[in-house]
Each structure stands twice: as structure tokens, then as C-alpha cells.
C-alpha positions in Angstrom: 0.0 0.0 0.0 1.1 3.6 -0.7 2.1 5.8 2.2 -0.5 8.4 3.3 -0.4 11.4 1.0 -0.8 15.1 1.9 -4.5 15.8 1.4 -6.6 18.5 0.0 -10.3 19.1 0.1 -11.8 18.2 -3.3 -14.8 20.5 -2.5 -12.8 23.6 -1.6 -11.0 25.6 -4.3 -8.7 27.4 -1.8 -7.6 24.0 -0.4 -6.8 22.8 -3.9 -4.9 26.0 -4.6 -2.9 25.8 -1.3 -2.0 22.2 -2.1 -1.0 23.1 -5.6 1.4 25.8 -4.4 3.7 22.9 -3.3 4.5 22.6 -7.0 6.3 26.0 -7.2 10.0 25.7 -8.0 9.7 22.0 -8.9 10.2 20.5 -12.4 7.8 18.0 -13.8 10.4 15.3 -13.5 10.8 16.1 -9.8 7.0 15.7 -9.4 7.2 12.2 -10.9 10.2 11.2 -8.9 8.8 12.4 -5.6 5.5 10.5 -6.2 5.0 7.0 -4.8 5.5 4.0 -7.1 2.0 2.8 -6.3 -0.4 5.5 -5.4 -4.1 6.2 -4.9 -5.8 8.4 -7.4 -8.7 10.5 -6.2 -11.6 10.4 -8.6 -14.8 11.5 -6.9 -15.4 9.1 -4.0 -13.5 6.2 -5.6 -9.8 5.3 -5.5 -7.8 3.6 -8.2 -4.3 2.2 -8.3 -1.8 3.3 -10.9 0.7 0.7 -12.1 4.4 1.2 -11.2 5.6 1.5 -14.8 3.0 3.8 -16.1 5.3 6.9 -16.2 8.6 5.2 -17.0 8.5 6.9 -20.4 8.5 10.3 -18.7 11.2 9.5 -16.2 13.4 8.2 -19.0 12.7 11.4 -21.0 10.9 9.6 -23.8 7.9 11.8 -23.9 5.7 12.4 -26.9 6.3 16.1 -27.8 3.1 16.2 -29.9 1.1 15.5 -26.8 1.0 18.9 -25.2 -1.4 17.6 -22.6 0.9 15.2 -21.0 2.4 17.8 -18.6 -1.1 18.4 -17.3 -1.6 14.7 -17.0 1.5 14.4 -14.8 0.1 17.1 -12.5 -3.3 15.4 -12.4 -2.2 11.9 -11.7 1.2 12.2 -10.0 0.5 15.2 -7.8 -3.2 15.5 -7.3 -3.7 11.7 -7.6 -6.9 11.7 -9.5 -7.5 9.8 -12.7 -7.1 11.8 -15.9 -10.3 11.6 -18.0 -12.2 13.3 -20.8 -15.1 14.3 -18.6 -16.9 17.4 -19.9 -17.1 18.7 -16.3 -14.2 20.7 -14.7 -11.3 18.6 -13.5 -12.1 19.2 -9.9 -15.8 19.1 -10.6 -16.8 19.0 -6.9 -15.2 22.5 -6.5 -15.9 23.7 -10.0 -12.1 24.1 -10.7 -10.5 23.4 -14.1 -6.7 22.7 -14.1 -4.6 24.3 -16.8 -0.9 24.0 -17.2 0.6 26.7 -19.4 4.0 28.1 -20.3 5.5 31.6 -19.8 8.8 33.0 -21.0 11.4 35.4 -19.8 12.0 38.2 -22.3 15.4 39.9 -23.0 14.3 43.0 -21.1 13.7 40.9 -18.0 9.9 41.0 -18.3 7.7 37.9 -18.5 4.9 37.0 -20.9 2.7 34.1 -21.8 4.3 31.9 -24.4 1.0 31.0 -26.1 -2.8 31.2 -26.0 -4.6 29.2 -23.3 -6.9 26.6 -24.9 -10.0 26.1 -22.8 -12.4 23.8 -24.5 -13.2 22.6 -28.0 -16.1 24.3 -29.9 -18.8 21.9 -30.9 -20.3 23.8 -33.8 -23.6 21.9 -33.6 -24.0 22.2 -29.8 -22.7 25.7 -29.1 -25.4 27.4 -31.2 -28.0 26.1 -28.8 -26.2 27.2 -25.6 -26.2 30.4 -23.6 -23.0 31.9 -22.3 -23.7 31.5 -18.6 -25.0 27.9 -18.7 -23.1 26.6 -21.7 -20.2 24.1 -21.7 -17.5 26.7 -22.2 -18.2 28.9 -19.2 -19.3 26.1 -16.9 -15.9 24.5 -17.4 -13.7 27.6 -17.6 -15.1 30.2 -15.1 -12.7 29.1 -12.3 -9.2 28.0 -13.4 -6.2 26.7 -11.4 -3.4 28.1 -13.5 0.0 26.3 -13.2 2.6 28.4 -15.1 6.0 26.8 -16.0 9.0 28.6 -17.4 9.7 27.7 -21.0 13.4 27.7 -22.0 14.3 26.8 -25.5 17.6 25.3 -24.4 15.8 22.7 -22.3 15.3 19.7 -24.5 12.9 17.6 -22.4 9.7 19.3 -21.4 9.5 17.4 -18.1 12.6 19.4 -17.0 10.7 22.8 -17.2 10.3 24.4 -13.8 6.9 25.5 -12.4 7.1 29.2 -11.4 3.6 30.3 -10.4 0.4 28.7 -9.2 -2.9 30.5 -8.7 -6.7 30.3 -8.9 -8.0 32.6 -11.5 -11.4 33.9 -12.7 -11.7 36.9 -14.9 -12.7 40.2 -13.4 -16.3 41.5 -13.8 -15.3 43.9 -16.5 -13.3 41.2 -18.3 -16.3 38.9 -18.2 -18.4 41.6 -19.9 -16.0 41.5 -22.9 -15.5 37.7 -22.8 -19.3 37.4 -23.1 -19.3 39.8 -26.0 -16.5 37.7 -27.7 -18.4 34.5 -27.1 -21.5 35.9 -28.7 -19.5 37.2 -31.7 -18.1 33.7 -32.3 -21.4 31.9 -31.9 -23.2 34.5 -34.1 -20.7 33.8 -36.8 -21.3 30.1 -36.5 -25.1 30.7 -36.7 -24.6 32.7 -39.9 -22.9 29.7 -41.5 -19.5 31.2 -41.4 -17.6 28.9 -39.0 -15.0 28.5 -41.8 -14.3 32.3 -41.7 -13.7 32.5 -37.9 -10.6 34.5 -37.0 -8.9 35.1 -33.7 -8.9 38.8 -34.6 -12.7 38.9 -34.6 -12.7 39.2 -30.9 -10.8 40.8 -27.9 -9.9 38.4 -25.1 -11.6 35.1 -26.0 -10.8 33.7 -29.4 -11.8 30.8 -31.6 -8.3 29.2 -32.0 -7.5 26.5 -34.6 -7.1 23.2 -32.8 -6.3 20.1 -34.9 -3.5 17.6 -35.4 -3.2 18.8 -39.0 -4.1 22.0 -40.8 -6.0 19.9 -43.4 -8.6 18.6 -40.8 -12.1 20.0 -41.3 -15.5 19.6 -39.5 -19.1 20.0 -40.5 -20.9 23.1 -39.4 -24.7 23.3 -38.9 -25.6 26.2 -41.2 -23.4 25.8 -44.2 -22.1 23.0 -46.4 -18.6 24.5 -46.3 -16.4 22.5 -43.9 -14.6 24.5 -41.1 -11.4 24.1 -39.2 -11.7 22.5 -35.8 -11.5 25.3 -33.2 -11.4 25.8 -29.5 -12.3 28.6 -27.2 -9.1 30.1 -26.0 -7.8 33.1 -24.1 -5.4 35.0 -26.4 -1.7 35.0 -25.5 -2.0 38.8 -25.1 -4.7 38.3 -22.5 -2.8 35.6 -20.7 0.3 37.9 -20.6 -1.8 40.5 -18.9 -3.3 37.9 -16.5 0.2 36.7 -15.6 1.6 40.2 -15.0 -1.4 41.7 -13.2 -3.4 38.9 -11.5 -0.8 36.2 -10.9 2.3 38.3 -10.3 0.7 41.6 -8.9 2.4 44.9 -9.5 4.2 43.9 -12.7 1.9 45.6 -15.1 2.1 49.3 -16.1 -1.2 49.6 -18.1 -4.1 52.1 -17.6 -7.7 51.1 -18.1 -10.2 52.7 -20.5 -12.8 53.3 -17.8 -16.4 52.9 -18.9 -19.6 53.1 -17.0 -21.6 52.3 -20.1 -23.4 49.1 -20.9 -22.5 49.5 -24.6 -20.2 47.1 -26.3 -16.6 48.2 -25.7 -15.7 49.0 -29.2 -18.8 51.1 -29.7 -18.0 53.0 -26.5 -14.5 53.7 -27.6 -15.6 54.9 -31.1 -18.2 57.2 -29.6 -15.6 58.7 -27.3 -13.2 59.4 -30.1 -15.9 60.8 -32.4 -16.7 63.6 -29.9 -13.6 65.3 -31.2 -14.3 64.8 -34.9 -13.4 67.8 -37.0 -10.8 69.1 -34.6 -7.3 69.8 -36.0 -4.3 68.0 -34.7 -2.9 71.3 -33.5 -6.1 72.0 -31.5 -6.1 68.5 -30.0 -2.4 68.6 -29.1 -3.0 71.9 -27.3 -6.2 70.5 -25.5 -4.3 67.5 -24.2 -1.0 69.3 -23.5 1.0 67.3 -26.1 4.1 68.5 -27.9 3.3 69.0 -31.6 6.8 67.7 -32.5 6.6 64.4 -30.6 6.7 61.0 -32.4 3.3 59.3 -32.9 1.4 62.4 -32.0 -1.8 61.3 -33.8 -1.8 58.0 -31.9 -1.1 59.7 -28.6 -4.0 62.1 -29.1 -6.3 59.1 -29.4 -5.0 57.6 -26.1 -5.5 61.0 -24.3 -9.1 61.2 -25.6 -9.6 57.7 -24.1 -8.2 58.8 -20.8 -4.9 57.1 -21.1 -1.9 59.3 -20.0 0.7 57.1 -21.6 0.3 54.8 -24.6 -0.6 51.5 -23.0 -4.3 50.8 -22.6 -5.2 47.7 -20.5 -8.0 46.6 -22.8 -5.8 47.0 -26.0 -3.0 45.0 -24.4 -5.3 42.2 -23.4 -6.9 42.0 -26.8 -3.8 42.4 -28.9 -5.2 45.6 -30.5 -2.6 47.6 -32.4 -3.2 51.4 -32.8 -2.5 52.8 -36.2 -2.8 56.4 -37.1 -3.8 56.9 -40.7 -3.4 60.2 -42.7 -5.5 60.8 -45.8 -4.4 63.6 -48.1 -6.7 66.2 -49.4 -6.7 64.3 -52.7 -8.5 61.5 -50.8 -5.5 59.1 -50.9 -3.2 57.5 -48.3 0.4 58.2 -49.0 2.0 55.5 -46.8 1.8 51.7 -47.0 1.5 49.8 -43.7 4.7 48.0 -42.7 5.2 45.0 -40.5 8.3 43.5 -38.7 11.1 42.3 -40.9 11.4 38.6 -41.7 14.5 36.6 -41.7 14.9 34.9 -45.0 16.3 31.6 -43.7 13.5 31.3 -41.1 10.7 32.2 -43.5 11.4 29.3 -45.8 11.0 26.8 -42.9 7.4 28.0 -42.2 4.2 26.8 -43.7 1.3 29.2 -44.3 -1.1 27.9 -41.7 1.4 28.6 -38.9 3.4 31.4 -40.5 4.6 34.3 -38.5 3.0 36.9 -40.8 -0.2 34.9 -41.3 -0.6 34.4 -37.6 0.0 38.1 -36.9 -2.8 39.1 -39.2 -5.1 36.3 -37.9 -4.6 37.3 -34.3 -4.2 41.1 -34.4 -7.1 43.6 -34.3 -6.2 47.1 -35.4 -7.6 50.4 -34.2 -7.4 52.9 -37.0 -7.4 56.5 -35.9 -8.1 58.4 -39.1 -7.0 62.0 -39.9 -7.6 63.9 -43.1 -6.1 67.1 -44.6 -8.8 69.7 -45.5 -8.7 72.1 -48.4 -6.5 74.5 -46.4 -4.0 71.7 -45.7 -5.0 71.4 -42.1 -4.9 67.9 -40.6 -8.2 67.1 -38.8 -9.6 64.1 -36.9 -12.1 62.1 -39.0 -12.9 59.3 -36.5 -11.8 55.8 -35.8 -12.5 52.2 -36.8 -11.7 48.7 -35.4 -10.5 46.4 -38.1 -9.1 43.0 -38.8 -8.3 41.5 -42.1 -11.2 39.6 -43.7 -10.8 35.9 -44.2 -11.0 36.0 -48.0 -8.4 38.7 -48.2 -6.1 36.8 -46.0 -6.4 33.5 -47.9 -6.8 34.8 -51.4 -4.7 38.0 -51.3 -2.0 37.8 -48.6 -1.4 34.0 -48.9 -0.3 34.0 -52.6 2.2 36.9 -52.0 3.6 35.0 -49.0 3.9 31.7 -50.9 5.5 33.5 -53.9 8.0 35.1 -51.5 8.9 31.7 -50.0 9.2 30.2 -53.4 11.6 32.9 -54.6 13.8 32.5 -51.6 13.9 28.7 -52.0 14.8 29.0 -55.7 17.3 31.7 -55.2 16.5 35.4 -55.1 17.3 37.3 -58.3 18.7 40.8 -57.7 21.2 43.3 -59.0 22.6 46.5 -57.8 22.4 49.6 -60.0 23.4 53.0 -58.9 23.7 51.8 -55.3 20.1 50.4 -55.3 19.0 46.8 -55.0 16.5 45.5 -57.6 14.9 42.1 -57.0 12.0 39.8 -58.0 10.1 39.9 -54.7 6.3 40.5 -55.2 5.7 44.2 -56.1 2.8 46.4 -55.2 1.6 46.3 -58.8 1.2 42.5 -58.5 -1.3 42.4 -55.7 -4.3 44.5 -54.6 -3.5 43.8 -51.0 0.1 43.4 -50.1 3.7 43.3 -51.3 7.3 42.9 -50.2 9.8 45.8 -50.0 12.8 46.9 -47.9 12.5 47.8 -44.3 16.2 48.4 -43.5 18.1 51.4 -42.2 20.4 51.3 -45.2 21.8 48.9 -47.8 24.2 47.5 -45.2 21.4 46.5 -42.8 21.0 43.0 -44.0 20.0 39.4 -43.3 21.6 36.3 -44.8 19.8 34.6 -47.7 19.4 30.8 -47.8 22.2 30.7 -50.4 24.6 32.6 -48.1 24.4 36.0 -49.8 23.6 39.1 -47.8 20.5 41.2 -48.7 18.8 44.3 -47.1 16.1 43.4 -44.6 12.6 43.1 -46.1 9.1 43.0 -44.7 5.5 42.5 -45.9 3.5 45.7 -46.4 -0.2 46.2 -46.8 -0.9 48.5 -49.8 -2.1 52.0 -49.1 -4.9 51.6 -51.6 -6.0 48.5 -49.8 -6.1 50.1 -46.4 -8.1 53.0 -47.9 -10.6 50.5 -49.3 -11.1 49.0 -45.9 -12.1 52.3 -44.2 -15.7 53.1 -43.5 -17.1 55.6 -46.0 -17.5 58.4 -43.4 -13.8 58.3 -42.7 -12.6 58.8 -46.3 
């Protein structure tokens, strides 16, 4: 018989949390080694015996890296001693607590952030359309989480050697739940409209419909359309999980201000109405009103933050939702001069990606933009026109951005063609004239600011750009 184990009350969330804090500073391999060879597993009121060799594969380091759930399984069975199962109820159903094991990372500047989104529960397209938020499967299982954060380090080869850093019960704040409910309804409404195949993580703020399948080719039936859709799961975005980590789990780390609202209106509607109160004002007037230097960088974006009551340039809700603020200037001729740039890509890394999990594709899938639009009037005075939340439509991403991305990868694999004439580089990357939506061009400080090509040659840094004409086409008519 096994020795008597430290106990916890399966009906008490705080007791479960207190017991779980014993995991802090332990690796998963330590949890296994400290456990008994034969132990009792708690599962409701029943006990079960686990065989001695069940986890030899983990102790030997021969884990299945494709099975991301096995770290959670170790915690469930080797620390909490209850039998892992596929029950639709929360893991500690007597206490209404769901266990989630999730990675965080240490950044170069010393800060910490979530490494990835937190997958909560699969979306059953046929079932979710008949459920309500408060009583549906998602919220019933996810409203109280026991978060176990482990530190991801790329140099550690065996995942069981990661160390657990933080343990805490977590439920979203009341104001977060308001937005999570809105997100949930946006996802469900899209499924009801027969557009499950068009779901995008950028549709929503904190809660997303994240792709979840063993292969990008897997598809499922949806109830209101014959078009098969990717399997998806409800998930908290990595941006939201980073905020949770830095503000709820490790208090005092965050430096974000909240866009305070006492309105019952949807968040995005409230923000737009607040910005629109200043429509027609010149940048000079607004800078004076909010005591901003007219010469400062990102003046137009900072004006928007001040209107929203943010004294810096970090809004809590934008950080949680991965919303990027972009100030757009429209000339008095009705055109946008600048294209929209994105981070540079490394040539040798780009060719190793595939589209469904590409850096640029994922950025557009997961990012929501907040356009703050200004326009020059006939007297050449720049005035605020308004604002718009936007994310790239599914069809534009798949039929516009994807071909440009694939052509870029193909060019790099086959050997980039370029020549230098009069000190300028000419190449065969996709040009703005070849696509209505995007293109590739330099994003380097000078011709010596380079990355190495797959064939070993050096070439100035490049990035993907959204065309200025495309951005203009995406703006609401009243902003043009």
C-alpha cells in the first residue's frame, strides 16, 4: 500500500490551490520522482491504483512532444492523484475548478509573458449554437481555473525538465467577463450565420476561436453551411494571458491604464463614440487640448490615447486584446500616402514555415487594429475624422496575402534574383503592382542593414507591407 499522502479538500477551491502551491520551483520530472511507485488516485469518492511503470516513459525522458497535454496529465495523476479523464465537467468538478498547465517565458528585457494562448475547451459547432454563455459548456468548465505556469526555456530539450514558477486560482474580473461574453457571442453568431470557416482570432478581444487540430487539413461540419470548417477551441489570447500573468498572478508587474467605462454599450462602440466627440478638430487644437508636444513622435496615436483617458500609450484593454493602434493620414486628394509596414522577416527562417502557422499569417489572424483616421482639409489642415476597429477579412487573407507570402517563400527557395544599379537593389520579390492587398519591400536602415539569404548571400532586410490603396478601401465611407 502507498504511504499516506498530503491531502486536499476536493470540495474547496482554496484548499486545492494551497496544495498546488507545493509545485512551485519543482520540475515535472521532480514531481514524478517524488511520487510513490504505487499511489491512490482520487476520482470523486473512488480510489484507483496506478501501475508502477505507467510513467517510466516520462522518467526516461521519452515523452511524446506532440502530446501537449501530458504535462497536465503528470500534475493530475502524479501530484493530485486523481485519474485523468475526458469528462466534460471541470477537472475538480466538486469544487468547479479546471486545471490548466501553461508556459510563460522570460524576455530579453527581464519581463515575463505568456508563451502561447490558453486553450480552454473545443467548440462543438452543432452544440454551441443552442447554448447560452452563462450555462453553456465553455463557461461552466472555464469560469474558475487553477493556473500552473511553467517557465519555457528553448535550451531545455525535455519538457519534463521545465520548472513551475507560479500557481494561482483565476477567474476573470467582472469587467473582463463583460468583454468575454461579447467575444463569445461574436463567435457563436458567426457560426449561426454559417461562417464557422471564416472565424478568425482577430474577430474578438480576449476570447478567441483558435485553430485546434493535429493537421491544418482537418475539417469539421458546421450546422448552417455545407462548407467544412477548421476545428477550433475557445481560448484566451496570449496577449490576455500575458496581462493575467503580470497583473493577476504576479501583482504589480503591469504598467497599463484602463479605459474606464460606465456604459453598458459594447466596448468598441463606447471607444468609437468617445473618439468621435472630437471629430473635425485639428491636430494642432487636439495637441493643445491634451498638452502634447506637436513635435513628438506618434502624435496622432497619442492624441487618441488621451481622448480615451490614457496618459501614456498603454491601454489595458488593448494590451489584453492584442489591439494595435495605427494612425492613418488621408491627403486632401483622398489618398493615403504611406503603405503599412510589419516587422522584418529573416529569409532563412521564412522558408521553414508553412502558411497555416506562418509568422505573418498568424500576426494578421490574431491582431485587431484600431485605426485613428485624420484627413487634410482644403486648407491643408490635418483634422480628426474618426476611428475604426478592423481585422483582415478571411477571404483577403487567404486569397490575397497568402499568394504573396507563398511566392516570396518560393523565390527565396529557388534563389532570389537581384542586381545593384546606382547603389540600389533591384529584385524579383512581389511588387505592389502585382497584388491588390500586399507586397514585399525593404525595411532596413540602409543597404548594409542585411540578413543572410538561404544561399549565403547578404541582402537588405525586407518585410511585408499592406498596400495603401487596400487600407483605404477597408475604411468606412464616413472616414474617407
